[in-house]
C-alpha positions as CSV (number, residue, x, y, z in Angstrom):
1,X,-83.8,-31.8,-28.7
2,X,-87.6,-32.0,-30.1
3,X,-89.3,-28.9,-28.4
4,X,-92.5,-30.5,-29.7
5,X,-92.3,-33.5,-27.6
6,X,-91.1,-31.6,-24.2
7,X,-93.2,-30.4,-21.9
8,X,-94.2,-27.1,-20.7
9,X,-92.8,-28.2,-17.4
10,X,-89.4,-29.4,-19.2
11,X,-89.2,-26.4,-20.8
12,X,-89.4,-24.6,-17.8
13,X,-86.9,-26.8,-15.9
14,X,-84.2,-26.2,-18.9
15,X,-85.2,-22.4,-19.0
16,X,-84.6,-22.2,-14.9
17,X,-81.1,-24.4,-15.5
18,X,-79.7,-21.6,-18.2
19,X,-81.0,-18.4,-16.1
20,X,-79.2,-20.3,-12.9
21,X,-75.9,-21.2,-15.5
22,X,-75.8,-17.6,-17.0
23,X,-76.2,-16.0,-13.6
24,X,-73.5,-18.0,-11.9
25,X,-71.3,-17.0,-15.0
26,X,-72.0,-13.4,-14.5
27,X,-70.8,-13.8,-10.2
28,X,-67.8,-15.6,-11.6
29,X,-67.0,-12.6,-13.7
30,X,-68.1,-10.2,-10.9
31,X,-65.6,-12.0,-8.6
32,X,-62.8,-12.2,-11.0
33,X,-63.3,-8.2,-11.7
34,X,-63.7,-7.8,-8.0
35,X,-60.8,-9.6,-7.3
36,X,-58.4,-7.8,-10.4
37,X,-59.9,-4.6,-8.5
38,X,-59.0,-5.4,-4.7
39,X,-55.3,-6.6,-6.3
40,X,-55.1,-3.5,-8.4
41,X,-56.5,-1.4,-5.6
42,X,-54.0,-3.1,-2.9
43,X,-50.1,-2.8,-5.7
44,X,-51.3,1.0,-6.7
45,X,-49.9,3.8,-5.2
46,X,-52.0,5.5,-2.3
47,X,-52.4,8.7,-1.8
48,X,-51.8,10.9,0.9
49,X,-55.3,10.2,2.8
50,X,-55.1,6.3,1.8
51,X,-51.4,6.5,3.0
52,X,-52.7,8.1,6.4
53,X,-55.5,5.5,7.0
54,X,-53.3,2.3,6.2
55,X,-50.6,3.4,8.2
56,X,-52.8,3.7,10.5
57,X,-54.6,0.3,10.7
58,X,-51.5,-1.8,9.5
59,X,-49.1,-0.1,12.0
60,X,-50.4,1.9,14.7
61,X,-53.6,0.2,15.6
62,X,-52.0,-3.2,16.0
63,X,-49.0,-2.5,18.3
64,X,-49.0,-4.7,21.5
65,X,-46.6,-4.5,24.7
66,X,-44.8,-7.3,26.2
67,X,-46.0,-7.9,29.8
68,X,-43.6,-11.0,30.5
69,X,-41.0,-9.5,32.6
70,X,-38.7,-12.1,31.8
71,X,-38.9,-11.5,28.0
72,X,-38.4,-7.4,28.7
73,X,-35.1,-5.8,29.0
74,X,-33.7,-4.1,32.2
75,X,-31.6,-0.8,31.6
76,X,-28.3,-0.9,33.4
77,X,-28.4,1.5,36.4
78,X,-25.4,4.8,36.6
79,X,-24.5,6.9,38.9
80,X,-27.6,10.0,38.8
81,X,-26.7,12.6,36.2
82,X,-27.7,16.2,37.1
83,X,-29.5,17.3,34.3
84,X,-31.4,20.8,34.3
85,X,-34.7,19.9,34.9
86,X,-38.0,22.2,34.3
87,X,-39.2,24.2,37.2
88,X,-43.1,23.9,35.7
89,X,-45.2,21.7,33.3
90,X,-48.5,23.0,32.2
91,X,-50.6,21.3,29.6
92,X,-50.2,22.6,25.7
93,X,-52.6,22.4,22.8
94,X,-50.5,20.7,20.1
95,X,-54.0,20.0,18.3
96,X,-54.2,23.9,17.4
97,X,-50.7,24.4,17.1
98,X,-50.3,21.9,14.4
99,X,-53.5,22.4,12.4
100,X,-53.5,24.7,10.2
101,X,-49.8,23.2,8.8
102,X,-51.5,19.8,8.3
103,X,-54.1,21.4,6.5
104,X,-51.9,23.2,4.1
105,X,-49.8,20.3,3.7
106,X,-53.0,18.5,2.8
107,X,-54.0,20.8,0.2
108,X,-50.7,20.2,-1.7
109,X,-51.4,16.6,-1.8
110,X,-54.9,16.4,-2.8
111,X,-55.4,19.3,-4.7
112,X,-58.5,20.8,-5.3
113,X,-58.1,21.7,-9.0
114,X,-56.8,18.8,-10.3
115,X,-56.2,14.9,-9.0
116,X,-55.0,13.5,-6.0
117,X,-51.5,12.2,-6.0
118,X,-51.1,8.6,-6.1
119,X,-47.2,9.0,-4.9
120,X,-47.0,6.8,-1.6
121,X,-46.7,3.1,-1.0
122,X,-49.3,0.9,-2.1
123,X,-51.6,-0.7,0.5
124,X,-50.1,-4.5,0.5
125,X,-46.7,-2.9,0.7
126,X,-47.9,-1.3,3.7
127,X,-49.4,-4.2,5.1
128,X,-46.4,-6.1,4.8
129,X,-44.7,-3.1,7.1
130,X,-47.2,-3.3,9.7
131,X,-46.9,-7.1,10.0
132,X,-43.2,-6.7,10.5
133,X,-43.3,-3.9,13.0
134,X,-46.3,-5.5,14.8
135,X,-45.1,-9.6,14.5
136,X,-43.8,-9.1,18.4
137,X,-44.7,-7.3,21.6
138,X,-42.5,-4.4,22.7
139,X,-40.4,-5.2,25.6
140,X,-37.5,-3.1,25.0
141,X,-36.6,0.5,23.4
142,X,-34.5,-1.1,20.7
143,X,-37.9,-3.0,19.6
144,X,-39.3,0.7,20.2
145,X,-37.4,1.9,17.9
146,X,-37.7,-0.6,15.0
147,X,-41.7,0.0,15.4
148,X,-41.2,3.8,15.5
149,X,-39.3,3.7,12.0
150,X,-42.2,2.2,10.1
151,X,-44.6,3.8,11.7
152,X,-43.5,7.5,11.7
153,X,-40.0,7.9,10.2
154,X,-40.3,5.9,7.0
155,X,-43.9,7.4,6.6
156,X,-42.8,11.0,7.0
157,X,-39.9,10.8,5.0
158,X,-41.8,9.8,2.1
159,X,-44.8,12.4,2.9
160,X,-42.0,15.1,2.6
161,X,-40.7,13.7,-0.4
162,X,-43.6,14.2,-2.0
163,X,-44.2,17.9,-0.9
164,X,-40.7,18.6,-2.1
165,X,-41.7,17.3,-5.5
166,X,-44.4,20.3,-5.5
167,X,-42.3,23.6,-5.9
168,X,-44.9,25.9,-4.4
169,X,-44.9,22.9,-1.1
170,X,-40.8,23.2,-1.7
171,X,-41.2,26.5,-1.2
172,X,-43.7,27.3,1.6
173,X,-42.2,24.7,4.1
174,X,-38.6,25.5,2.9
175,X,-37.9,22.2,2.8
176,X,-34.4,22.1,1.0
177,X,-33.1,18.2,0.5
178,X,-35.4,17.0,3.4
179,X,-35.2,15.6,7.2
180,X,-33.2,12.5,7.9
181,X,-33.5,10.6,11.5
182,X,-30.5,9.6,13.0
183,X,-30.5,7.3,16.5
184,X,-26.5,7.6,16.3
185,X,-23.8,10.1,16.0
186,X,-20.3,10.1,14.9
187,X,-19.0,11.8,17.7
188,X,-15.7,11.0,19.6
189,X,-14.3,12.6,22.7
190,X,-10.7,13.9,22.7
191,X,-8.3,11.9,25.4
192,X,-6.7,14.7,27.5
193,X,-2.9,15.0,27.7
194,X,-1.9,16.3,31.1
195,X,-4.0,15.4,34.3
196,X,-6.7,17.9,34.2
197,X,-10.6,16.1,34.0
198,X,-12.0,15.9,30.9
199,X,-15.4,17.2,31.0
200,X,-17.6,14.4,29.2
201,X,-20.2,15.8,26.9
202,X,-23.7,14.5,27.0
203,X,-23.8,12.7,23.5
204,X,-27.1,11.3,22.1
205,X,-28.0,8.1,23.7
206,X,-29.1,4.6,22.0
207,X,-32.8,5.4,23.0
208,X,-33.1,8.8,21.4
209,X,-33.4,9.7,17.6
210,X,-32.5,13.0,16.7
211,X,-34.1,14.5,13.6
212,X,-32.5,16.8,10.7
213,X,-33.1,19.3,8.1
214,X,-31.0,18.8,5.2
215,X,-29.7,22.0,3.7
216,X,-27.0,22.3,0.7
217,X,-25.8,18.7,2.6
218,X,-25.6,20.4,6.1
219,X,-27.6,18.7,8.5
220,X,-29.2,21.1,11.2
221,X,-31.0,19.7,14.3
222,X,-35.1,20.5,14.8
223,X,-35.6,17.8,17.2
224,X,-35.1,14.9,19.4
225,X,-37.5,12.0,20.0
226,X,-37.1,10.3,23.1
227,X,-38.0,6.2,23.4
228,X,-39.1,4.9,26.6
229,X,-40.0,0.8,26.5
230,X,-43.9,0.7,27.4
231,X,-43.2,-1.7,30.0
232,X,-41.4,0.9,31.9
233,X,-43.1,4.4,31.2
234,X,-46.9,2.7,30.9
235,X,-49.3,4.6,29.8
236,X,-50.9,4.8,33.1
237,X,-48.0,6.1,34.3
238,X,-47.9,9.4,32.1
239,X,-51.5,9.8,32.3
240,X,-51.4,9.8,35.8
241,X,-48.0,11.0,36.5
242,X,-48.2,14.0,34.2
243,X,-50.2,17.0,35.2
244,X,-49.9,20.9,35.6
245,X,-47.8,21.3,38.4
246,X,-44.5,23.2,39.7
247,X,-42.2,20.3,39.1
248,X,-39.7,21.7,41.1
249,X,-41.3,21.5,44.5
250,X,-43.5,18.4,44.3
251,X,-41.1,16.3,42.3
252,X,-37.6,17.3,42.9
253,X,-37.3,19.0,46.1
254,X,-40.2,16.6,47.7
255,X,-39.5,15.8,51.6
256,X,-42.6,14.0,52.3
257,X,-43.2,10.5,51.0
258,X,-46.5,8.9,51.4
259,X,-47.3,6.5,53.8
260,X,-45.9,2.8,52.8
261,X,-50.0,1.6,53.5
262,X,-51.2,4.2,51.1
263,X,-51.3,2.4,48.2
264,X,-52.8,5.1,46.0
265,X,-50.7,7.7,47.2
266,X,-47.4,5.7,46.6
267,X,-48.2,4.5,43.2
268,X,-49.5,8.4,41.9
269,X,-46.1,9.7,43.4
270,X,-44.4,6.6,41.8
271,X,-45.8,7.9,38.5
272,X,-45.0,11.3,38.7
273,X,-41.4,10.8,39.9
274,X,-40.8,8.3,36.6
275,X,-42.4,10.3,34.3
276,X,-41.0,13.6,35.5
277,X,-37.2,11.5,35.4
278,X,-38.3,11.0,31.4
279,X,-39.4,14.4,30.3
280,X,-36.2,15.4,32.5
281,X,-33.5,13.4,30.3
282,X,-35.4,15.1,26.8
283,X,-35.9,18.5,28.5
284,X,-32.1,18.8,29.5
285,X,-31.4,18.4,25.8
286,X,-33.6,20.6,24.3
287,X,-32.3,23.5,26.5
288,X,-28.6,22.1,26.0
289,X,-29.4,22.4,21.9
290,X,-31.8,25.4,21.9
291,X,-35.0,23.5,20.2
292,X,-38.3,24.6,21.1
293,X,-39.9,21.3,20.3
294,X,-39.2,17.5,21.1
295,X,-41.1,14.6,21.9
296,X,-40.9,11.6,24.5
297,X,-43.1,8.6,23.4
298,X,-43.8,4.3,24.7
299,X,-44.8,3.6,21.5
300,X,-48.5,4.2,22.0
301,X,-48.6,7.1,23.8
302,X,-46.6,10.8,22.1
303,X,-46.3,13.2,24.5
304,X,-45.0,16.6,21.9
305,X,-43.0,18.6,24.3
306,X,-42.2,22.7,23.8
307,X,-40.4,25.5,25.6
308,X,-41.5,28.9,25.4
309,X,-38.4,31.3,24.2
310,X,-39.6,33.6,27.0
311,X,-40.0,31.4,29.4
312,X,-37.5,28.3,29.5
313,X,-38.1,27.0,33.2
314,X,-41.4,26.1,31.7
315,X,-42.3,23.0,30.0
316,X,-45.1,22.1,28.0
317,X,-46.6,19.2,26.7
318,X,-49.7,17.9,25.2
319,X,-50.4,13.9,25.6
320,X,-51.6,12.0,22.2
321,X,-52.7,8.5,21.7
322,X,-52.9,8.0,17.9
323,X,-54.6,4.4,17.8
324,X,-57.5,6.1,19.6
325,X,-57.3,9.7,18.8
326,X,-57.7,9.2,15.2
327,X,-60.8,6.7,15.0
328,X,-63.9,8.4,14.3
329,X,-66.4,9.3,17.0
330,X,-70.0,8.7,16.6
331,X,-69.9,8.9,12.6
332,X,-69.1,12.7,13.4
333,X,-66.8,14.1,10.7
334,X,-65.6,10.8,9.9
335,X,-61.9,9.5,10.1
336,X,-59.1,12.0,11.9
337,X,-56.5,12.4,9.5
338,X,-54.4,14.9,11.8
339,X,-54.5,12.5,14.6
340,X,-53.0,10.0,13.5
341,X,-49.2,8.9,14.3
342,X,-48.1,10.1,10.8
343,X,-50.0,13.2,11.2
344,X,-48.9,14.3,14.3
345,X,-45.1,13.6,13.6
346,X,-45.8,15.9,10.3
347,X,-47.3,18.6,12.5
348,X,-44.2,18.5,14.8
349,X,-41.7,18.5,12.3
350,X,-43.3,21.6,10.4
351,X,-43.4,23.1,13.6
352,X,-40.0,22.5,13.9
353,X,-38.8,23.4,10.8
354,X,-40.4,27.0,11.4
355,X,-38.5,27.3,14.7
356,X,-34.8,28.5,14.8
357,X,-33.0,26.4,17.2
358,X,-32.2,29.5,20.2
359,X,-28.2,30.8,20.4
360,X,-25.7,30.3,22.3
361,X,-26.6,32.8,24.9
362,X,-30.4,32.0,24.8
363,X,-28.8,28.5,26.4
364,X,-26.5,29.7,29.1
365,X,-29.6,32.2,30.3
366,X,-31.3,29.8,30.4
367,X,-29.5,27.4,32.4
368,X,-28.8,30.0,34.9
369,X,-32.7,30.3,35.6
370,X,-32.4,26.4,36.1
371,X,-32.3,23.5,38.7
372,X,-30.7,20.5,38.2
373,X,-31.3,17.1,39.1
374,X,-29.4,14.1,40.5
375,X,-31.6,11.5,38.2
376,X,-31.5,8.6,36.9
377,X,-34.6,6.9,35.1
378,X,-33.7,3.3,35.5
379,X,-33.1,3.5,39.4
380,X,-36.1,5.2,40.0
381,X,-37.7,2.4,37.6
382,X,-36.0,-0.3,39.5
383,X,-37.1,1.4,43.0
384,X,-40.6,0.7,42.4
385,X,-41.4,-2.7,43.4
386,X,-43.4,-4.5,40.6
387,X,-46.3,-4.7,42.3
388,X,-46.9,-1.3,42.5
389,X,-45.6,-0.7,38.9
390,X,-49.3,-1.7,38.0
391,X,-51.5,1.3,39.3
392,X,-55.0,1.8,39.1
393,X,-56.2,3.3,36.1
394,X,-54.7,6.9,35.0
395,X,-57.8,9.1,34.6
396,X,-60.3,8.0,31.5
397,X,-59.4,8.8,28.1
398,X,-61.1,11.4,26.5
399,X,-61.0,12.2,22.7
400,X,-59.6,15.3,21.5
401,X,-61.3,18.2,19.9
402,X,-62.2,17.8,16.4
403,X,-62.9,19.3,13.9
404,X,-60.6,22.5,15.2
405,X,-61.8,23.6,11.7
406,X,-65.5,22.8,9.9
407,X,-63.6,24.4,6.7
408,X,-60.7,22.3,6.6
409,X,-59.9,20.3,3.2
410,X,-60.4,16.7,4.5
411,X,-63.8,17.5,5.4
412,X,-65.2,19.3,2.6
413,X,-64.1,16.7,0.5
414,X,-65.1,13.7,2.3
415,X,-68.5,14.4,3.4
416,X,-69.5,13.8,0.1
417,X,-66.5,11.0,-0.6
418,X,-67.0,7.1,-0.7
419,X,-65.2,4.9,1.8
420,X,-61.5,4.4,0.8
421,X,-61.8,0.5,2.7
422,X,-64.6,-1.5,2.4
423,X,-65.9,-3.4,5.3
424,X,-63.6,-6.8,5.3
425,X,-60.4,-4.1,5.4
426,X,-61.5,-1.9,8.4
427,X,-64.2,0.6,6.9
428,X,-63.9,4.1,7.2
429,X,-67.0,5.7,6.8
430,X,-67.5,9.8,6.1
431,X,-71.0,11.2,8.3
432,X,-72.5,14.1,7.6
433,X,-71.4,17.7,9.1
434,X,-71.9,18.9,12.4
435,X,-68.6,19.1,15.0
436,X,-69.4,16.6,17.8
437,X,-69.7,17.4,21.1
438,X,-66.2,18.6,23.2
439,X,-65.2,19.1,26.7
440,X,-63.2,22.0,25.7
441,X,-65.2,23.9,24.8
442,X,-66.9,23.7,27.9
443,X,-63.2,25.2,29.0
444,X,-64.7,28.2,26.8
445,X,-61.9,27.7,24.3
446,X,-62.7,29.6,20.9
447,X,-62.9,28.2,17.4
448,X,-59.7,28.5,15.6
449,X,-59.7,31.5,12.9
450,X,-60.5,30.1,9.1
451,X,-57.3,28.3,7.4
452,X,-56.2,31.1,4.9
453,X,-56.5,33.5,8.4
454,X,-54.5,31.0,10.1
455,X,-51.8,30.4,7.2
456,X,-51.0,34.4,7.0
457,X,-50.7,34.3,10.6
458,X,-48.1,31.5,10.8
459,X,-46.2,33.4,7.9
460,X,-46.5,36.5,9.5
461,X,-44.5,34.7,12.3
462,X,-42.1,32.6,11.2
463,X,-40.9,35.9,8.8
464,X,-40.7,37.8,12.6
465,X,-39.3,35.2,14.3
466,X,-37.2,35.1,11.2
467,X,-35.9,38.3,11.5
468,X,-35.3,38.2,15.2
469,X,-34.0,35.1,15.9
470,X,-30.4,32.9,15.4
471,X,-29.9,30.6,12.5
472,X,-30.5,26.8,13.3
473,X,-26.4,26.7,13.3
474,X,-26.9,28.6,16.6
475,X,-25.2,31.7,15.0
476,X,-27.3,34.9,15.0
477,X,-28.9,36.6,12.0
478,X,-26.6,39.5,11.7
479,X,-23.6,38.2,12.1
480,X,-20.8,39.0,9.5
481,X,-17.4,37.4,9.4
482,X,-14.0,39.3,8.6
483,X,-11.4,37.8,6.5
484,X,-8.7,35.8,8.3
485,X,-5.3,37.6,9.9
486,X,-2.2,36.7,8.3
487,X,0.2,34.2,9.9
488,X,2.5,37.1,9.5
489,X,0.4,39.2,11.3
490,X,-0.6,37.1,14.1
491,X,3.3,35.9,14.4
492,X,4.0,39.7,14.8
493,X,1.7,39.7,17.4
494,X,3.1,36.8,19.2
495,X,6.6,38.3,18.6
496,X,5.8,42.2,19.1
497,X,7.1,43.1,15.6
498,X,5.7,45.3,13.2
499,X,1.9,45.1,11.2
500,X,1.7,43.0,8.3
501,X,0.6,45.5,5.5
502,X,-1.0,42.3,3.5
503,X,-3.6,41.9,6.6
504,X,-7.3,42.4,5.6
505,X,-7.8,43.7,8.9
506,X,-5.4,46.1,9.2
507,X,-6.7,49.3,9.8
508,X,-8.6,47.6,13.0
509,X,-5.7,46.6,14.5
510,X,-4.0,50.2,14.4
511,X,-7.0,50.5,15.9
512,X,-6.7,54.8,15.8
513,X,-3.2,54.4,15.9
514,X,-0.6,56.3,13.4
515,X,1.7,53.6,14.4
516,X,3.6,50.3,12.4
517,X,2.9,48.0,14.9
518,X,0.0,46.4,16.8
519,X,-1.8,48.6,19.3
520,X,-2.8,45.4,21.4
521,X,-0.3,42.7,23.1
522,X,-0.9,39.2,22.7
523,X,-1.8,38.9,26.7
524,X,-4.5,41.6,26.3
525,X,-5.8,40.0,23.0
526,X,-6.3,37.0,24.6
527,X,-7.8,38.0,27.8
528,X,-10.5,40.2,25.3
529,X,-11.5,37.2,23.6
530,X,-11.9,35.6,26.7
531,X,-14.0,38.2,28.3
532,X,-16.0,38.6,24.5
533,X,-17.0,34.4,24.4
534,X,-18.1,34.9,27.9
535,X,-20.6,37.9,27.5
536,X,-21.6,36.4,24.0
537,X,-20.9,32.8,23.4
538,X,-22.3,33.6,19.5
539,X,-19.6,35.7,18.6
540,X,-18.2,32.6,18.1
541,X,-18.7,31.6,14.2
542,X,-19.0,27.3,14.7
543,X,-17.6,26.1,11.3
544,X,-19.6,23.0,11.4
545,X,-16.0,21.0,10.8
546,X,-15.8,18.0,13.4
547,X,-12.1,16.1,13.9
548,X,-11.7,13.3,16.9
549,X,-9.7,16.2,18.7
550,X,-11.8,18.8,18.6
551,X,-14.5,21.3,17.0
552,X,-13.4,24.8,14.4
553,X,-14.6,28.1,15.1
554,X,-14.2,31.2,13.3
555,X,-13.4,34.4,16.1
556,X,-13.1,38.3,15.6
557,X,-11.9,40.5,18.7
558,X,-14.5,43.0,17.9
559,X,-13.1,46.7,17.8
560,X,-9.7,45.2,16.6
561,X,-10.0,42.4,14.0
562,X,-8.2,39.8,14.6
563,X,-9.7,37.2,12.9
564,X,-8.7,33.8,13.3
565,X,-9.4,30.2,14.1
566,X,-10.4,28.3,17.6
567,X,-9.9,24.6,18.3
568,X,-13.2,24.2,20.7
569,X,-12.6,21.1,23.3
570,X,-14.9,19.5,25.8
571,X,-12.1,19.8,28.7
572,X,-9.1,22.1,29.3
573,X,-6.0,20.7,28.2
574,X,-2.5,22.6,28.1
575,X,-1.5,19.6,25.6
576,X,-1.3,21.1,22.0
577,X,-0.5,24.7,23.5
578,X,2.8,22.8,25.0
579,X,3.1,21.2,21.2
580,X,3.2,24.3,19.4
581,X,5.6,25.9,21.8
582,X,7.9,23.4,21.3
583,X,7.5,23.6,17.5
584,X,7.6,27.3,17.7
585,X,10.5,28.1,15.2
586,X,8.0,26.5,12.5
587,X,5.2,28.4,13.4
588,X,4.4,30.7,10.2
589,X,6.0,27.9,8.4
590,X,4.6,24.7,8.6
591,X,2.3,24.7,11.2
592,X,0.1,27.8,11.9
593,X,0.8,30.6,14.1
594,X,-0.5,29.8,17.7
595,X,-1.8,32.3,20.0
596,X,-3.0,30.8,23.2
597,X,-6.0,28.9,25.0
598,X,-9.2,31.4,26.5
599,X,-11.7,29.4,28.3
600,X,-15.6,29.4,28.9
601,X,-15.9,30.5,32.6
602,X,-19.5,31.9,32.9
603,X,-20.7,30.5,29.6
604,X,-20.5,27.3,27.5
605,X,-21.0,26.9,23.4
606,X,-23.5,24.1,23.2
607,X,-23.0,21.7,20.2
608,X,-24.9,18.4,19.2
609,X,-21.9,16.0,20.1
610,X,-19.5,17.7,22.6
611,X,-20.2,21.2,24.9
612,X,-16.9,23.8,24.4
613,X,-15.2,24.7,27.2
614,X,-11.2,25.9,26.2
615,X,-10.5,27.3,23.2
616,X,-7.1,27.1,21.1
617,X,-6.5,30.1,19.4
618,X,-4.2,29.9,16.2
619,X,-4.0,31.4,12.6
620,X,-5.9,30.3,9.6
621,X,-3.9,27.0,8.6
622,X,-5.3,27.1,4.9
623,X,-8.1,24.5,3.0
624,X,-8.2,21.5,2.3
625,X,-5.2,19.7,-0.5
626,X,-8.2,18.6,-2.9
627,X,-10.2,21.6,-2.9
628,X,-7.5,24.1,-2.7
629,X,-4.0,22.9,-4.0
630,X,-3.4,24.5,-8.4
631,X,-3.3,21.6,-10.6
632,X,0.4,22.4,-10.9
633,X,1.3,22.5,-7.5
634,X,0.1,18.4,-7.2
635,X,3.1,17.5,-9.1
636,X,5.5,18.0,-5.8
637,X,2.8,17.7,-3.4
638,X,4.4,14.4,-1.8
639,X,7.6,16.4,-1.2
640,X,6.1,19.2,0.4
641,X,4.5,16.7,2.8
642,X,7.3,14.8,3.3
643,X,9.4,18.0,4.0
644,X,6.8,19.0,6.4
645,X,6.7,16.0,8.4
646,X,11.0,15.8,8.7
647,X,10.8,19.2,9.8
648,X,8.4,18.3,13.2
649,X,10.4,15.5,13.8
650,X,13.5,17.6,13.3
651,X,12.0,19.2,16.8
652,X,11.1,15.5,18.4
653,X,7.4,15.3,17.4
654,X,6.3,12.3,15.5
655,X,2.7,13.4,14.4
656,X,0.8,10.3,14.6
657,X,-2.3,11.5,12.2
658,X,-0.8,12.7,9.8
659,X,-3.8,12.1,7.2
660,X,-5.1,14.3,4.4
661,X,-7.3,15.8,6.6
662,X,-4.4,17.5,9.0
663,X,-2.4,18.6,5.5
664,X,-3.7,22.2,4.4
665,X,-2.7,24.3,1.8
666,X,-1.3,27.6,2.2
667,X,-1.7,30.5,-0.2
668,X,0.2,32.8,1.7
669,X,3.3,30.6,2.3
670,X,2.4,28.8,-1.0
671,X,3.0,25.6,0.3
672,X,1.6,23.1,2.9
673,X,0.6,23.3,6.8
674,X,-0.1,20.6,9.3
675,X,-2.5,20.8,12.2
676,X,-4.1,19.3,14.2
677,X,-1.6,18.1,17.8
678,X,-3.8,16.0,19.4
679,X,-1.9,12.9,18.4
680,X,1.6,13.4,18.6
681,X,4.6,11.6,20.5
682,X,7.0,13.8,21.6
683,X,10.8,12.3,20.8
684,X,13.3,12.7,23.9
685,X,16.1,11.3,22.1
686,X,16.5,13.2,19.3
687,X,19.4,11.4,17.5
688,X,18.5,7.9,18.2
689,X,14.7,7.9,17.3
690,X,14.6,10.6,14.7
691,X,17.4,8.9,12.9
692,X,15.7,5.4,12.9
693,X,12.2,7.5,11.6
694,X,14.4,9.4,8.7
695,X,15.9,6.0,7.6
696,X,12.9,5.2,6.5
697,X,12.7,7.9,4.1
698,X,14.8,8.2,0.8
699,X,17.5,10.8,0.0
700,X,17.1,12.1,2.9
701,X,20.2,14.2,4.9
702,X,20.4,16.4,7.8
703,X,21.3,20.2,7.4
704,X,20.4,23.3,9.3
705,X,17.8,25.7,7.8
706,X,16.4,29.2,8.2
707,X,12.9,30.1,8.1
708,X,11.9,33.3,8.7
709,X,8.6,34.6,9.7
710,X,8.7,38.2,8.6
711,X,11.3,40.7,7.4
712,X,14.3,40.7,9.7
713,X,13.6,38.1,11.9
714,X,14.8,34.8,11.5
715,X,15.0,31.4,12.9
716,X,16.9,28.8,13.4
717,X,16.3,24.8,13.5
718,X,17.2,21.8,12.4
719,X,15.7,20.0,10.2
720,X,15.4,17.3,7.1
721,X,15.7,17.8,3.5
722,X,15.6,15.6,0.8
723,X,19.1,15.2,-1.0
């Protein structure tokens, strides 16, 4: 183009066009960079702050509840169950209780002397999980469980994985192998073999989650979460029905009901009765399991619960609503990280990790002070007309006091930080300092001490608690276990024979006597042991071994040293005692020496999946074959096992659970021992039926054998031997 022939106006147009094209190219480049940045931001790991906000925005806030009754579940009505209920309900300041622990965890994940840790799932993953969690309105406890798995369980697992990777955090919180959420137990109930009615244990229900702390492969229960679908236990019911009260007098024992025409009175009564029924289910489990903390939730509302150790008649509660609690209020100190659902459960889990389970003596003592309520949540719910389930609005929502500490690390950090997400993705604005007005301040609450003071005080409390309270298994912290008595020792006690000089507890058995015989009779040992376990149930040492037919304990008779195994069951039964009596000649040789049964009459022993009321005492059988058997002995193991089976059959007993778990290696006799006679068949016609069984075994012939339990004493029996 000849510029000399172009007019000034045309030149200006050309320049404008070039400028426009350049601006458009810059704009396109900026948009591409922005899209690339957004894509990178969506797919890069998040920091703890970003993680909390994303979980809140994508999973907590969008939750909805099914209002169409035809699409909701209706629980089955069972007979009302007698549950221990609290006498008093009183508010609890959970926010203050969790504050210092949350701040500590935050500082580990956002260190002041290093870059923030980006170890949490990307926003795109969390957004996808949110769509999955909130795709449908929640219409059942099962829907609620699935939502809670993504809202709190997965995030808490991720948070503890991140903390456990930091050595200082791992040590500070005693994280060990982390925490696990489980809504089922591998529990089974033994069926009694006589006519006595069993006491069925109350196991974990499908609408209840157990949270365990894993330590060296063992699971220790730290709290439970009870699920109630929000169309059954509504937000309004919780807020209207839960307040400070004498629950036993106002709800359980209430005789005068509101007038039929008093709609508000009936609505309040229904809300209170249904909410208290839900609380009682959780409280009963907390008492039986010795838990300080637990939670009841309908999805939107989390009710944190606490039973004071010195006042088990009182259940403390804190009503939380994270979808609203965490939102910024009037640009005052921005997003409230501790008040998210993940923040609340992080606080609850850390509190629970620092609270050892109460021992068996405390549990029995607590139950002795409490009343029972014959209550069934579903029956109460279905007794409330549908028209009365929509009560008048509950008390107006009041945002919780925040901040509790102006020096919390996220406040200091974010007063000078940029927004984490832009306005298109739900803007979170960090405003200037200044605590918000608080209703709590009007009630004279003092602000908490500095984080460092709170941390040090918490450490002192935890140290004191660990020194004075039982271990998580419910075993007294200072308890010591003695070595087991020998088969020969306990066989001598049964048969009134001399002491076994090889028993590690022989000096205690003598009990200042110079003789060579036991200073106590078997009946006296059993009487003293029964008295001991009722006065001090924690004298039973739970070995964390479970079987189809019971739970295994170790017991030592104080002052006399008799140390043996106790097989605990949730009902009274004479079945195994009868089988051991039938197999008396084999005791101490093929099966352990059996002492007898003792019972919890004044007390009980509470386990996760059964409540123990009977212990069958016997000598320690040995170790499992895979751990204890020397390699050289494994060569003829099959023959030894068959021999043991033949000997049982020779006394008309067919063991129906003859598996490795019920066959032990005993060093004392240098042979195998068979245990667990919950599933056996007593053969009425020995010759016809036993011979049929033995015929299936090669090279078997019937011979007379003599087995010796102690020097100078022998038992004659018929047994099968391989040829």
